[in-house]
C-alpha positions as CSV (number, residue, x, y, z in Angstrom):
1,M,110.0,77.4,-32.7
2,C,111.2,74.9,-35.1
3,S,109.6,72.5,-36.3
4,I,108.7,71.0,-39.5
5,R,107.2,67.6,-39.2
6,V,109.3,64.6,-40.1
7,V,106.9,61.7,-40.7
8,M,108.5,58.7,-39.2
9,F,105.5,57.0,-37.9
10,S,104.7,53.5,-37.5
11,A,105.2,50.2,-38.6
12,A,103.1,47.4,-37.2
13,V,100.4,45.6,-39.0
14,V,97.8,46.2,-36.3
15,A,95.1,43.6,-36.9
16,C,93.9,44.0,-33.3
17,L,94.8,46.9,-31.1
18,S,95.1,46.4,-27.4
19,S,95.0,49.1,-24.8
20,S,98.8,49.0,-24.6
21,G,99.2,49.4,-28.3
22,A,101.3,46.2,-28.3
23,V,101.8,44.1,-31.4
24,A,103.1,40.6,-31.9
25,Q,106.9,40.7,-32.0
26,S,108.7,39.0,-35.0
27,P,111.0,36.2,-33.9
28,T,114.7,36.9,-34.2
29,P,116.6,34.8,-36.7
30,D,118.6,31.8,-35.5
31,T,122.0,33.2,-36.4
32,V,124.8,34.2,-34.1
33,S,124.1,37.9,-34.7
34,G,120.3,37.3,-34.5
35,R,120.6,35.6,-31.1
36,Q,122.8,38.4,-29.8
37,L,120.2,40.9,-31.0
38,A,117.4,38.9,-29.2
39,Q,119.4,39.0,-26.0
40,W,120.1,42.7,-26.4
41,L,116.4,43.4,-27.0
42,A,115.5,41.5,-23.8
43,A,118.0,43.5,-21.8
44,F,117.1,46.9,-23.4
45,N,113.4,46.4,-22.8
46,A,114.0,45.5,-19.2
47,D,115.3,47.9,-16.5
48,S,118.7,49.5,-16.3
49,A,120.0,46.8,-14.0
50,A,119.6,44.3,-16.8
51,R,121.2,46.5,-19.4
52,E,124.5,47.3,-17.6
53,P,125.8,43.7,-17.5
54,F,125.0,43.3,-21.2
55,Y,127.0,46.3,-22.2
56,R,129.8,45.3,-19.9
57,D,130.1,41.7,-21.0
58,R,128.8,41.6,-24.6
59,W,130.1,44.9,-26.1
60,A,133.5,45.0,-27.8
61,Y,133.9,48.6,-26.9
62,R,132.7,50.7,-23.9
63,P,129.4,52.2,-25.0
64,N,128.2,55.6,-23.8
65,P,125.6,54.6,-21.2
66,R,123.9,57.9,-21.4
67,F,123.2,57.4,-25.1
68,Y,121.5,54.1,-24.4
69,E,119.5,55.3,-21.4
70,D,118.3,58.3,-23.5
71,L,117.3,55.9,-26.3
72,R,115.4,53.8,-23.8
73,E,113.7,56.9,-22.4
74,Q,112.7,58.2,-25.9
75,T,111.4,54.9,-27.3
76,G,110.2,52.9,-24.3
77,G,112.0,49.9,-25.9
78,F,111.7,48.1,-29.2
79,E,109.4,45.5,-30.7
80,L,110.9,43.6,-33.6
81,L,108.7,43.7,-36.7
82,K,110.7,42.4,-39.7
83,V,114.2,41.1,-40.3
84,E,115.7,42.5,-43.5
85,E,118.9,40.5,-43.5
86,S,120.8,38.2,-41.1
87,T,124.2,36.5,-41.3
88,A,126.5,35.1,-38.6
89,T,128.0,38.6,-38.0
90,R,125.3,41.0,-39.1
91,T,121.5,41.4,-38.6
92,V,119.4,44.3,-39.9
93,A,115.8,44.5,-38.7
94,I,112.9,46.9,-38.5
95,A,111.6,47.6,-35.0
96,R,108.7,49.6,-33.6
97,Q,109.2,51.9,-30.7
98,I,107.1,50.6,-27.9
99,D,105.8,54.0,-26.8
100,S,104.9,55.3,-30.2
101,D,104.2,54.3,-33.8
102,A,107.7,55.4,-34.8
103,V,110.0,52.8,-36.4
104,S,113.7,52.4,-36.6
105,R,116.1,50.3,-38.6
106,L,118.4,48.4,-36.1
107,T,121.8,47.3,-37.4
108,F,123.6,44.8,-35.2
109,E,127.1,43.5,-36.0
110,V,129.1,41.1,-33.9
111,E,132.6,39.6,-33.9
112,P,133.0,36.4,-36.0
113,D,134.6,34.5,-33.1
114,D,133.5,33.7,-29.6
115,P,132.2,35.4,-27.5
116,H,130.7,37.3,-30.5
117,R,130.8,40.7,-28.9
118,V,128.9,43.6,-30.5
119,V,131.2,45.7,-32.7
120,R,128.5,48.0,-34.2
121,F,125.0,49.0,-33.3
122,T,122.8,51.7,-34.8
123,A,119.1,52.6,-34.4
124,Q,118.1,54.8,-37.4
125,P,114.5,56.3,-37.5
126,I,113.0,55.7,-40.9
127,P,109.7,56.3,-42.6
128,R,107.1,53.7,-42.2
129,P,107.6,50.8,-44.7
130,A,104.7,50.4,-47.1
131,D,104.5,46.7,-46.4
132,L,103.9,47.3,-42.7
133,P,100.8,49.5,-42.6
134,I,98.7,50.4,-39.5
135,A,95.2,49.0,-39.9
136,R,92.5,51.7,-39.6
137,V,89.7,50.9,-37.2
138,S,86.3,52.0,-36.3
139,E,85.9,55.4,-34.6
140,A,84.6,53.8,-31.4
141,E,87.5,51.3,-31.2
142,L,90.0,54.1,-31.9
143,L,88.7,56.3,-29.2
144,K,88.7,53.5,-26.7
145,V,92.3,52.5,-27.4
146,L,93.4,56.1,-27.6
147,R,92.2,56.9,-24.2
148,A,93.8,53.8,-22.7
149,D,97.2,54.6,-24.4
150,L,97.1,58.2,-23.4
151,E,96.5,57.2,-19.8
152,R,99.4,54.8,-20.0
153,W,101.7,57.4,-21.5
154,A,100.7,60.0,-18.9
155,A,101.2,57.6,-16.1
156,A,104.8,57.0,-17.3
157,D,105.2,60.8,-17.6
158,R,105.6,60.6,-21.4
159,F,102.7,62.9,-22.1
160,S,101.5,66.0,-20.4
161,G,99.0,68.1,-22.3
162,A,95.6,68.1,-24.0
163,V,94.1,66.3,-27.0
164,L,90.9,67.1,-29.0
165,V,89.6,65.2,-31.9
166,A,86.7,66.5,-34.0
167,K,84.7,65.2,-36.9
168,N,83.2,67.8,-39.2
169,G,83.8,70.4,-36.5
170,R,82.1,68.4,-33.7
171,P,84.4,67.3,-30.8
172,I,84.3,63.5,-30.4
173,F,87.2,63.1,-28.0
174,T,88.7,65.4,-25.4
175,A,91.2,64.7,-22.7
176,A,93.9,66.4,-20.7
177,Y,96.8,64.9,-18.7
178,G,99.7,66.0,-16.5
179,L,100.4,69.2,-14.8
180,A,100.4,72.7,-16.1
181,D,102.5,73.7,-13.0
182,R,104.5,70.9,-11.4
183,N,105.4,72.9,-8.4
184,R,101.9,74.0,-7.5
185,K,100.3,70.8,-8.8
186,V,98.0,72.6,-11.2
187,P,96.5,70.1,-13.7
188,N,96.3,70.6,-17.4
189,T,92.7,71.0,-18.7
190,I,91.1,71.3,-22.2
191,E,91.1,75.1,-21.6
192,T,94.8,75.3,-20.7
193,R,96.9,77.6,-22.9
194,F,100.0,76.0,-24.3
195,K,103.0,77.4,-26.2
196,N,102.5,76.4,-29.8
197,G,105.9,76.9,-31.4
198,S,105.9,77.1,-35.2
199,M,102.1,76.7,-35.4
200,N,101.9,80.5,-35.7
201,K,103.1,80.0,-39.3
202,M,99.6,78.8,-40.2
203,F,98.1,82.0,-38.9
204,T,100.7,84.2,-40.6
205,A,100.2,82.4,-43.9
206,V,96.4,82.9,-43.7
207,A,96.9,86.6,-42.8
208,T,99.3,87.0,-45.8
209,L,96.7,85.5,-48.2
210,T,94.0,87.8,-46.9
211,L,96.2,90.7,-48.0
212,V,96.8,89.0,-51.4
213,R,93.0,88.6,-51.9
214,A,92.6,92.3,-50.9
215,G,95.0,93.3,-53.7
216,K,97.6,94.7,-51.3
217,L,100.2,92.0,-51.9
218,A,101.3,89.8,-54.8
219,L,102.9,86.5,-54.2
220,S,105.4,87.1,-57.1
221,D,106.5,90.5,-55.8
222,P,110.0,90.8,-54.3
223,L,110.4,91.6,-50.6
224,G,111.9,95.0,-51.5
225,R,108.6,96.3,-52.9
226,Y,107.1,96.2,-49.4
227,L,110.3,96.8,-47.4
228,P,112.2,99.3,-49.6
229,D,114.8,100.1,-46.9
230,Y,115.7,96.4,-46.4
231,P,119.5,96.4,-45.7
232,N,120.6,93.6,-48.1
233,K,119.7,94.5,-51.7
234,A,120.1,91.0,-53.1
235,V,117.6,89.7,-50.6
236,A,115.2,92.6,-51.2
237,S,115.3,92.1,-55.0
238,K,115.4,88.3,-55.3
239,V,113.2,86.9,-52.5
240,T,109.5,86.9,-53.2
241,I,106.5,86.5,-50.9
242,H,106.0,83.1,-52.4
243,H,109.6,82.2,-51.4
244,L,109.1,83.3,-47.8
245,L,105.8,81.3,-47.5
246,T,107.5,78.1,-48.8
247,H,110.9,78.4,-47.1
248,T,112.6,78.6,-50.4
249,G,114.1,82.1,-50.1
250,G,117.5,81.2,-48.7
251,T,116.9,83.7,-45.8
252,G,118.3,81.4,-43.0
253,D,117.2,80.9,-39.5
254,I,117.2,83.1,-36.4
255,F,118.6,80.8,-33.7
256,G,122.1,80.9,-32.5
257,P,124.4,83.2,-30.4
258,E,122.8,86.4,-31.7
259,F,119.3,85.3,-30.8
260,T,120.4,84.0,-27.4
261,A,122.0,87.4,-26.6
262,K,119.1,89.5,-27.9
263,R,116.1,87.3,-27.3
264,L,114.4,89.7,-24.9
265,E,115.2,92.7,-27.2
266,L,113.4,91.2,-30.2
267,R,110.0,92.7,-29.7
268,T,108.6,93.5,-33.2
269,P,109.2,92.3,-36.8
270,K,111.4,95.3,-37.4
271,D,113.7,94.2,-34.6
272,F,114.4,91.0,-36.4
273,V,115.2,92.9,-39.6
274,A,117.6,95.2,-37.7
275,L,119.4,92.2,-36.3
276,Y,119.5,89.9,-39.3
277,G,118.8,92.1,-42.3
278,K,122.4,92.5,-43.5
279,R,122.9,88.8,-43.9
280,D,123.5,87.4,-47.4
281,L,121.4,84.7,-49.0
282,L,122.3,81.1,-48.2
283,F,121.3,80.0,-51.8
284,E,119.6,81.3,-54.9
285,P,115.9,81.9,-54.1
286,G,113.7,79.1,-55.4
287,S,116.6,76.6,-55.9
288,Q,115.9,74.5,-52.8
289,W,113.9,74.2,-49.6
290,M,115.4,75.1,-46.2
291,Y,113.3,75.8,-43.1
292,S,113.5,79.5,-42.3
293,N,112.0,81.1,-39.2
294,Y,113.5,84.4,-40.3
295,G,111.5,84.1,-43.6
296,F,108.3,84.1,-41.6
297,A,109.6,86.9,-39.4
298,L,109.9,88.9,-42.6
299,L,106.3,88.1,-43.5
300,G,105.4,89.7,-40.2
301,A,107.2,92.9,-41.2
302,V,105.4,92.8,-44.6
303,I,102.0,92.4,-43.0
304,E,102.7,95.4,-40.8
305,Q,103.9,97.6,-43.7
306,V,101.0,96.7,-46.0
307,S,98.2,96.7,-43.5
308,G,99.2,99.6,-41.4
309,Q,98.5,97.6,-38.2
310,S,100.8,95.7,-36.0
311,Y,101.3,92.0,-36.9
312,Y,99.5,91.0,-33.7
313,D,96.5,93.3,-34.3
314,Y,96.1,92.2,-37.9
315,V,96.2,88.5,-37.1
316,R,93.8,89.0,-34.3
317,D,91.3,90.8,-36.5
318,H,91.6,88.6,-39.6
319,V,92.3,85.1,-38.2
320,Y,91.6,84.7,-34.5
321,T,88.4,86.8,-34.2
322,P,86.6,85.4,-37.3
323,A,87.6,81.8,-36.3
324,G,86.4,82.4,-32.7
325,M,89.8,81.8,-31.2
326,T,89.5,83.7,-27.9
327,L,92.4,82.0,-26.1
328,T,95.1,82.4,-28.7
329,G,97.7,85.1,-29.0
330,S,101.3,86.1,-28.6
331,E,101.4,88.3,-25.6
332,P,104.7,89.2,-23.9
333,E,106.0,86.4,-21.7
334,A,106.2,88.8,-18.7
335,Q,102.4,89.2,-19.0
336,V,101.1,86.3,-16.9
337,L,98.0,84.9,-18.5
338,P,95.6,82.7,-16.6
339,H,95.4,79.0,-17.3
340,T,98.8,79.0,-19.2
341,A,101.0,75.9,-18.8
342,I,104.6,76.2,-17.9
343,G,106.8,74.4,-20.4
344,Y,109.1,71.6,-19.0
345,M,112.3,70.4,-20.5
346,K,113.7,67.0,-19.7
347,R,117.3,67.4,-18.6
348,G,118.8,64.1,-17.4
349,N,116.1,62.6,-15.2
350,A,114.7,65.9,-14.1
351,W,112.1,68.3,-15.5
352,Q,112.9,72.0,-15.5
353,S,111.1,75.1,-16.6
354,N,111.9,76.4,-20.1
355,A,111.4,80.1,-19.0
356,D,115.0,81.0,-19.6
357,T,114.7,80.0,-23.2
358,L,111.6,81.9,-24.2
359,P,111.6,85.0,-26.4
360,Y,110.2,88.3,-25.3
361,R,106.9,87.3,-27.1
362,G,105.7,85.1,-29.9
363,M,106.1,86.3,-33.4
364,A,105.1,85.6,-37.0
365,A,107.3,82.5,-37.1
366,G,106.1,81.0,-33.9
367,G,106.2,81.2,-30.1
368,G,102.6,82.1,-29.3
369,Y,100.1,80.2,-27.3
370,T,96.8,78.5,-27.9
371,T,94.4,75.8,-26.8
372,V,93.3,72.6,-28.5
373,G,89.8,74.1,-28.7
374,D,91.0,77.1,-30.5
375,L,93.0,75.0,-32.9
376,I,89.9,73.0,-33.8
377,R,88.0,76.3,-34.3
378,F,90.7,77.4,-36.6
379,A,90.6,74.2,-38.6
380,T,86.8,74.4,-38.8
381,A,86.8,78.1,-39.9
382,L,89.5,77.2,-42.5
383,T,87.7,74.2,-44.0
384,N,84.4,76.0,-44.0
385,H,86.0,79.0,-45.8
386,R,85.3,81.6,-43.2
387,L,88.9,82.8,-43.3
388,L,89.6,82.4,-47.1
389,N,87.5,81.5,-50.0
390,A,87.7,78.0,-51.5
391,E,90.2,78.9,-54.1
392,D,92.6,80.6,-51.7
393,T,92.2,77.9,-49.1
394,T,93.3,75.4,-51.8
395,L,96.2,77.6,-52.7
396,L,97.2,77.9,-49.0
397,T,97.2,74.2,-48.3
398,T,98.3,72.5,-51.5
399,G,101.9,71.4,-51.4
400,K,104.4,73.3,-53.6
401,V,107.9,72.1,-52.7
402,A,109.3,68.8,-51.3
403,S,110.2,69.2,-47.6
404,A,110.7,67.2,-44.5
405,G,107.6,65.1,-44.0
406,G,105.7,65.9,-47.3
407,K,105.3,69.0,-49.4
408,Y,105.4,72.5,-48.0
409,A,102.5,74.7,-49.0
410,Y,102.0,78.2,-47.5
411,G,102.5,77.8,-43.8
412,F,101.0,74.2,-44.0
413,V,102.5,70.8,-44.7
414,D,100.7,68.7,-47.3
415,M,101.4,65.2,-46.3
416,T,100.3,61.5,-46.5
417,I,99.8,59.5,-43.4
418,G,98.8,55.9,-43.8
419,G,98.0,56.5,-47.5
420,V,95.6,59.3,-46.6
421,R,96.2,63.0,-47.2
422,A,96.5,65.3,-44.2
423,I,97.4,69.0,-43.9
424,G,98.6,71.0,-40.9
425,H,101.7,72.1,-39.0
426,S,103.5,71.1,-35.9
427,G,105.5,73.3,-33.5
428,G,108.2,72.5,-31.1
429,A,111.0,73.9,-28.9
430,P,112.4,72.9,-25.5
431,G,109.4,72.3,-23.2
432,Q,106.7,72.8,-25.8
433,S,105.2,70.7,-28.5
434,G,102.1,71.1,-30.6
435,D,100.4,69.8,-33.7
436,L,97.3,70.3,-35.8
437,L,96.3,67.7,-38.4
438,I,93.3,68.1,-40.7
439,V,92.2,65.0,-42.7
440,P,90.0,66.5,-45.5
441,E,88.8,63.1,-46.9
442,S,87.1,62.1,-43.7
443,G,86.5,65.4,-42.0
444,Y,88.6,64.7,-38.9
445,A,90.7,67.4,-37.2
446,I,93.2,66.5,-34.5
447,A,94.7,69.0,-32.1
448,V,97.4,68.1,-29.6
449,L,99.4,70.4,-27.3
450,A,102.0,69.5,-24.7
451,N,104.1,71.3,-22.2
452,Q,106.9,68.8,-22.8
453,D,109.8,68.5,-25.3
454,P,109.0,67.4,-28.9
455,P,107.8,65.1,-30.3
456,A,105.3,64.7,-27.5
457,A,102.4,66.2,-29.5
458,P,103.1,64.8,-33.1
459,R,103.6,61.4,-31.6
460,V,100.0,61.5,-30.4
461,S,98.5,63.2,-33.4
462,N,100.1,60.8,-35.9
463,Y,98.9,57.9,-33.8
464,I,95.4,59.1,-34.2
465,A,95.7,60.1,-37.9
466,S,97.1,56.7,-38.8
467,R,94.0,55.0,-37.4
468,V,91.0,57.2,-38.0
469,P,88.5,55.5,-40.3
470,V,88.3,56.6,-43.9
471,G,86.2,55.8,-46.9
472,G,82.9,55.9,-45.0
473,R,84.0,53.5,-42.3
């Protein structure tokens, strides 16, 4: 139920997209370290049989083979885009991950003397450099390339899930890949329910602002006004609703040994307060940003106290129903719902169910389920002001504090992708990955859900958002 988006997407100047997404690779420099880097890239991009001799003969130390095999699995290899510096013993270059738009800075250092073995190698993910943009393309070209690349990723078992792209609320692309149940060979479809991780935060934030608009909450009020029996008085008196909505309250997270031991006993917002409510603040509220699932769990408790309904009933009545989201909810995991995908975690070379990691049920911070269709319905209802009026929608989605990937608003991230503003929220945990991106300037909304480990969904949604036409194209 993490996650906040970290925008680390892309790097190639894409003058012409092919169905493989490939771009022309920059030549490696004619230096000793540059030539060694070129040979490593060739081995790394080949199969494991080619990599092992390179590590055995060209490395000055014995590398951890699992690290490099995991890196190969995660990236699909690297395409060199730009060399930042190169001497006889050190080359630093920017490379694109072959199976996504993500870019990394490769640092390659070798011994000064023959045989110039590698003494240091790092591959650090970085934000996309401004001088290496992705070219935006026509809608028709994008959808053609998108389908081809999704099919390629699915064939390589790098994407299992569903994708829906809409323009001004009208679907223009739908596709589903992979299996909802690998044992029974049940395919994913557009109607498949997927776990959505932290995407529940968007729904919780909308629900909170409906109560603000109704005069039942004030963003500047302290938590203790609504939870007067809260165990830690410093938290109750200092942390405001605004702090909770923006992850600036210092309330900490929920994951760790306590959660693991009690995960099936945490059934209501009050249960989270009982388990974590005595903890002290991690920092003075408002002084910094730190992602806090517990902060949103507290919002669930506030919603219940103020509305007189359960969190689940209130969100159903004020978010799901008015948006037409009939396949979204947070029912207990023991309640088997039709057309729900099993989440699969990659462990070594095998996929295994994430059932033993799941909470009793989803909550205000995340862990529910939805479909790509319902996410687009939510985006449409939000932008058409069926959930909140225009003023409150702007308040909800406008960034307020610097965070990973952009500025955090209220349950939304306000970000820039390829020079264009987008709003939304991702969600991820072992065996589940989801993302919703809304591009207000052009009217596009992108929903991606996957029953695989992160970043399966954001990798696809950012691929799309980086290329959708803008400015009337």
